C-alpha positions in Angstrom: 54.8 -1.1 -75.4 52.8 -0.3 -72.3 50.6 -3.3 -71.2 47.6 -1.0 -70.8 48.0 0.3 -74.3 48.4 -3.3 -75.5 45.2 -4.4 -73.8 43.3 -1.4 -75.1 44.4 -2.1 -78.6 43.4 -5.7 -78.3 40.0 -4.9 -76.9 39.4 -2.4 -79.7 40.5 -5.0 -82.3 38.0 -7.5 -80.8 35.1 -5.1 -80.7 35.8 -3.8 -84.2 34.1 -6.9 -85.6 31.4 -7.8 -83.1 29.6 -10.4 -85.2 32.8 -12.3 -86.0 34.0 -12.1 -82.4 30.6 -13.4 -81.2 30.7 -16.4 -83.6 34.4 -17.1 -82.7 33.6 -16.9 -79.0 30.7 -19.3 -79.6 33.1 -22.1 -80.4 34.9 -21.7 -77.1 31.5 -21.3 -75.3 30.4 -24.6 -76.7 33.6 -26.4 -76.0 33.8 -25.2 -72.3 30.1 -25.7 -71.8 30.3 -29.2 -73.1 33.3 -29.9 -70.9 31.5 -28.6 -67.8 28.2 -30.3 -68.7 29.8 -33.7 -69.4 31.8 -33.6 -66.1 28.7 -32.5 -64.2 26.3 -35.0 -65.8 28.9 -37.8 -65.3 29.3 -36.9 -61.6 25.5 -36.6 -61.2 24.7 -39.8 -63.1 27.6 -41.6 -61.3 26.2 -40.6 -58.0 22.8 -41.9 -58.9 24.2 -45.2 -60.2 26.4 -45.6 -57.1 23.4 -44.8 -54.9 21.4 -47.6 -56.6 24.3 -49.9 -56.4 24.8 -49.3 -52.6 21.1 -49.6 -52.0 20.8 -53.0 -53.8 24.1 -54.6 -52.6 25.1 -53.0 -49.3 21.8 -54.0 -47.5 21.4 -57.6 -48.4 22.4 -60.3 -45.9 22.0 -64.0 -46.3 22.2 -66.5 -43.4 22.9 -70.1 -44.4 21.4 -72.6 -42.0 23.0 -76.1 -42.1 20.9 -79.2 -41.5 21.3 -80.8 -38.0 20.3 -84.1 -36.6 19.6 -82.4 -33.3 16.7 -80.5 -34.7 16.2 -77.3 -36.7 18.6 -74.5 -35.9 16.1 -71.8 -37.0 12.4 -71.8 -36.7 9.9 -70.6 -39.3 8.8 -67.8 -37.0 12.4 -66.4 -36.9 11.7 -63.6 -39.6 9.0 -62.1 -37.5 11.4 -61.8 -34.6 14.1 -60.3 -36.8 12.0 -57.4 -37.9 12.0 -56.2 -34.3 15.7 -55.4 -34.6 16.4 -51.8 -35.3 17.8 -51.6 -38.8 16.1 -54.6 -40.3 13.8 -53.7 -43.2 12.5 -57.1 -44.1 13.3 -60.8 -43.6 12.1 -64.2 -44.8 12.9 -67.8 -44.2 13.4 -70.2 -47.1 13.7 -74.0 -47.3 15.1 -75.6 -50.5 16.6 -79.0 -51.0 20.2 -79.1 -52.1 21.3 -80.8 -55.4 19.2 -82.0 -58.2 15.9 -82.5 -56.5 13.5 -80.7 -59.0 10.0 -82.0 -59.2 7.8 -82.4 -62.3 5.3 -79.5 -62.5 2.5 -79.7 -65.1 -0.3 -77.2 -66.0 -3.9 -78.2 -65.3 -4.5 -80.9 -67.8 -8.3 -80.6 -67.3 -8.2 -77.0 -68.5 -5.6 -77.5 -71.2 -5.3 -81.2 -72.3 -2.5 -80.3 -74.7 -0.1 -79.6 -71.9 0.7 -83.1 -70.9 4.5 -82.7 -70.7 5.8 -81.4 -67.4 8.7 -79.2 -66.5 11.3 -80.0 -63.8 11.2 -77.0 -61.4 12.5 -76.4 -58.0 10.0 -76.3 -55.2 10.8 -73.8 -52.5 9.1 -73.2 -49.2 9.1 -69.7 -47.9 7.5 -67.4 -45.3 4.9 -64.8 -46.3 7.5 -61.9 -46.3 9.4 -63.4 -49.2 8.5 -60.7 -51.8 9.9 -57.9 -49.7 13.0 -60.0 -48.8 13.9 -60.7 -52.4 12.8 -57.2 -53.5 10.3 -58.7 -55.9 6.9 -57.7 -57.2 3.8 -59.8 -57.4 2.9 -59.0 -61.0 -0.3 -61.1 -61.0 -2.6 -62.3 -58.3 -1.3 -62.2 -54.7 1.2 -63.8 -52.4 -0.1 -66.2 -49.8 -0.7 -64.9 -46.3 -0.7 -66.3 -42.7 -4.3 -67.6 -43.3 -3.1 -69.8 -46.1 -0.3 -71.1 -43.9 -2.4 -71.8 -40.9 -5.1 -73.6 -42.9 -2.4 -75.5 -44.9 -4.1 -74.4 -48.2 -2.7 -76.1 -51.2 -1.7 -72.9 -53.0 1.5 -71.9 -54.8 3.1 -68.8 -56.2 5.1 -69.2 -59.4 8.3 -67.3 -60.4 7.9 -65.4 -63.6 10.0 -67.8 -65.6 8.3 -70.8 -64.1 4.9 -69.4 -65.0 6.0 -69.1 -68.6 7.4 -72.6 -68.6 4.2 -74.2 -67.5 2.0 -71.9 -69.5 0.3 -69.9 -66.8 -0.3 -66.3 -67.7 -3.7 -65.4 -66.4 -5.0 -66.1 -62.9 -8.6 -65.0 -63.4 -9.7 -68.6 -64.3 -8.1 -70.0 -61.2 -5.4 -72.1 -62.8 -3.8 -75.0 -61.1 -0.6 -76.9 -61.5 0.2 -80.5 -60.7 3.3 -81.2 -58.6 3.6 -84.9 -59.1 0.0 -86.1 -58.9 -1.4 -83.4 -56.6 -3.1 -80.2 -57.8 -2.2 -76.8 -56.3 -4.0 -73.5 -57.0 -1.8 -70.8 -58.5 -2.7 -67.6 -56.7 0.2 -65.3 -57.8 3.2 -64.7 -60.0 6.4 -63.3 -58.5 8.6 -61.2 -60.8 11.3 -58.4 -60.9 13.4 -60.1 -58.3 16.1 -57.8 -56.9 18.0 -60.7 -55.3 17.9 -64.5 -55.5 17.2 -64.7 -59.2 16.9 -68.5 -59.0 13.5 -68.1 -57.5 12.3 -66.9 -60.9 12.2 -70.6 -62.1 10.8 -72.0 -58.8 7.4 -73.0 -57.4 7.0 -71.3 -54.1 4.8 -72.9 -51.4 3.9 -72.1 -47.8 6.0 -73.8 -45.1 3.3 -76.3 -44.2 2.9 -77.5 -47.8 6.7 -77.6 -48.2 6.8 -80.3 -45.6 5.1 -82.6 -48.1 8.2 -82.3 -50.3 10.7 -82.7 -47.6 11.1 -79.0 -46.9 10.6 -79.1 -43.2 13.6 -77.1 -41.9 14.8 -73.6 -42.9 17.9 -73.7 -45.0 18.6 -69.9 -45.3 17.3 -66.6 -44.1 17.2 -63.5 -46.4 17.5 -60.2 -44.6 17.4 -56.6 -45.9 18.7 -53.9 -43.7 18.5 -50.1 -43.7 21.4 -48.3 -45.4 24.5 -48.4 -43.2 23.1 -51.0 -40.8 24.3 -54.2 -42.6 27.5 -54.6 -40.6 25.8 -54.2 -37.2 22.8 -56.4 -38.1 25.2 -59.1 -39.5 26.8 -59.4 -36.1 23.5 -59.7 -34.3 21.7 -62.2 -36.6 23.2 -65.5 -35.3 22.2 -64.9 -31.7 18.8 -63.5 -32.8 18.1 -66.6 -34.9 19.6 -69.3 -32.8 20.8 -68.1 -29.4 22.0 -71.5 -28.2 23.7 -72.6 -31.4 24.7 -69.3 -33.1 28.1 -70.5 -34.0 26.7 -73.0 -36.5 25.1 -70.3 -38.7 27.0 -68.8 -41.6 26.3 -65.2 -42.3 27.1 -63.8 -45.7 27.5 -60.0 -45.6 27.4 -57.7 -48.6 30.8 -57.0 -50.3 32.3 -53.6 -50.0 31.0 -51.5 -53.0 34.0 -49.2 -53.0 35.9 -50.9 -55.9 32.9 -51.2 -58.1 31.8 -47.7 -57.3 35.2 -46.2 -58.2 35.2 -48.2 -61.4 31.7 -46.8 -62.4 32.7 -43.3 -61.6 36.1 -43.6 -63.4 34.5 -45.0 -66.6 31.9 -42.3 -66.7 34.3 -39.5 -66.0 36.8 -40.8 -68.5 34.2 -41.2 -71.3 32.7 -37.8 -70.8 36.0 -36.1 -70.3 37.1 -37.3 -73.8 34.0 -35.9 -75.3 34.5 -32.6 -73.6 38.1 -32.3 -74.7 37.1 -33.1 -78.3 34.6 -30.2 -78.2 37.2 -27.9 -76.7 39.6 -28.8 -79.5 36.9 -27.9 -82.0 36.5 -24.5 -80.3 40.3 -24.0 -80.4 40.3 -24.6 -84.2 37.6 -22.1 -84.6 39.5 -19.4 -82.7 42.7 -20.2 -84.7 40.8 -20.0 -88.0 39.1 -16.7 -87.1 42.3 -15.1 -85.8 44.2 -16.1 -89.0 41.5 -14.6 -91.1 41.7 -11.4 -89.0 45.5 -11.3 -89.6 45.0 -11.7 -93.3 42.3 -8.9 -93.4 44.5 -6.6 -91.4 47.7 -7.0 -93.4 47.8 -3.3 -94.3 47.3 -2.3 -90.7 50.1 -4.6 -89.6 52.4 -3.1 -92.3 51.6 0.4 -91.2 52.3 -0.4 -87.5 55.6 -2.0 -88.5 56.5 1.0 -90.7 55.8 3.3 -87.8 58.2 1.5 -85.5 56.2 -1.3 -83.9 58.4 -4.3 -83.1 57.6 -7.8 -84.1 56.9 -8.8 -80.5 54.3 -5.9 -80.2 52.4 -7.1 -83.3 52.5 -10.7 -82.0 51.5 -9.7 -78.5 48.4 -7.8 -79.7 47.0 -10.8 -81.6 47.8 -13.1 -78.8 46.0 -10.9 -76.3 43.0 -10.7 -78.7 42.7 -14.4 -79.1 43.2 -14.8 -75.3 40.4 -12.4 -74.6 38.1 -14.3 -76.9 39.0 -17.6 -75.2 38.6 -16.0 -71.7 35.1 -14.6 -72.6 34.1 -18.0 -74.0 35.3 -19.7 -70.9 33.3 -17.5 -68.6 30.1 -17.8 -70.6 30.6 -21.5 -71.2 31.2 -22.3 -67.5 27.9 -20.4 -66.7 26.0 -22.2 -69.4 27.4 -25.6 -68.3 26.4 -25.1 -64.6 22.9 -24.1 -65.6 22.6 -27.1 -67.9 23.8 -29.6 -65.3 21.2 -28.2 -62.7 18.5 -28.3 -65.4 19.2 -31.9 -66.4 19.3 -33.0 -62.7 16.0 -31.2 -62.0 14.3 -32.9 -65.0 15.5 -36.3 -64.0 14.8 -35.6 -60.3 18.4 -36.2 -59.4 20.7 -34.4 -56.9 23.1 -32.3 -59.0 26.7 -33.1 -58.3 29.4 -30.8 -59.7 33.0 -30.4 -58.7 33.7 -26.7 -58.3 37.3 -27.0 -59.5 36.4 -27.5 -63.3 34.0 -24.5 -63.0 36.6 -22.2 -61.6 39.2 -23.5 -64.0 37.0 -23.1 -67.1 37.8 -19.3 -67.7 41.5 -20.1 -67.4 41.1 -23.1 -69.7 39.3 -20.9 -72.2 42.1 -18.3 -72.0 44.7 -20.9 -72.5 42.9 -22.4 -75.5 42.6 -18.9 -77.0 46.3 -18.3 -76.4 47.4 -21.5 -78.0 45.0 -21.0 -80.9 46.4 -17.6 -81.5 50.1 -18.6 -81.6 50.3 -19.4 -85.3 48.3 -16.3 -86.5 50.3 -14.1 -84.2 53.7 -15.4 -85.4 52.6 -15.1 -89.0 51.6 -11.5 -88.4 54.9 -10.8 -86.6 56.9 -12.2 -89.6 55.3 -9.8 -92.1 57.7 -7.3 -93.6 56.4 -3.7 -93.7 57.1 -3.3 -97.4 55.3 -6.5 -98.4 52.4 -5.7 -96.1 51.8 -2.2 -97.5 51.7 -3.2 -101.1 
């Protein structure tokens, strides 16, 4: 049988029942569209997650400053000098005693006499740029400024968890906390820390006040860099902080995010690929079911063709071509719908759409293959019909 005649017969058979063909094609459309959408959304979401991961981890540098009997290695004014380096976004110096040296912190007993039991909290001295350095947010009040530092004002900022522990929630009444027997005004609460989560349970004081608790020398410097500048800045920090004794500083650079990034992308792609394949299988079952029903309805036509001399392979080929055409059409439409849906989702979420072109180009072929496989059993069943039985 001439291939052109075979294709013409197959097209005529498909168009003879437009409603059924449309509904059958819909299954493949949904399967292919789901596959393209899931792969596209997985890639787009993965790119967004990776971007967030890189931003949070690939720009954070910590410099540990050991204590020295020959004097401080790093001065409290070092962060201001670091911000002059190209690529440094923010920096802060921190002093904290090592080991179990927490102090008893109690809410203002004059305001709330019921709060007589204190909490053992860490007291940390830090420069005024600490909120930016830890990527935190002052959720209430304000952070102390250079004026507080110069005047040696007895003010503190509480970490969010520390504020809950001592019962400070509102700052409008000018609450105070006692560290030991001394009262300090609470002027702010620091929360949503992007790094150094331990500060959430700490009492943060200006450097001058920190000296009263033995926090005279800087113990670490927190630095945030621009994306891509971490490696370069890490090499410059020791000399910028302590030119004469740079070898004594320990710089902790961010780990490479490649492994974690690949794991995130792999997990997302694997999950959504499974969902897409399940949808595609459902579409294939729909094509097989519709093709089988078509074979049963056209039993007399098949018998007439066989009686007129059509070979078994000709009958099987026609039904295979019909199911393949349905799958191919569904693949083309499904790929188009999938691309539009991925772009729409990305636009709504204000993400950058990311979609590999290979699945989109392969979608029509995948649809045709699904149609071909789905039509195998109905085609073989049609080919095995005997003319006499089919014409009865």
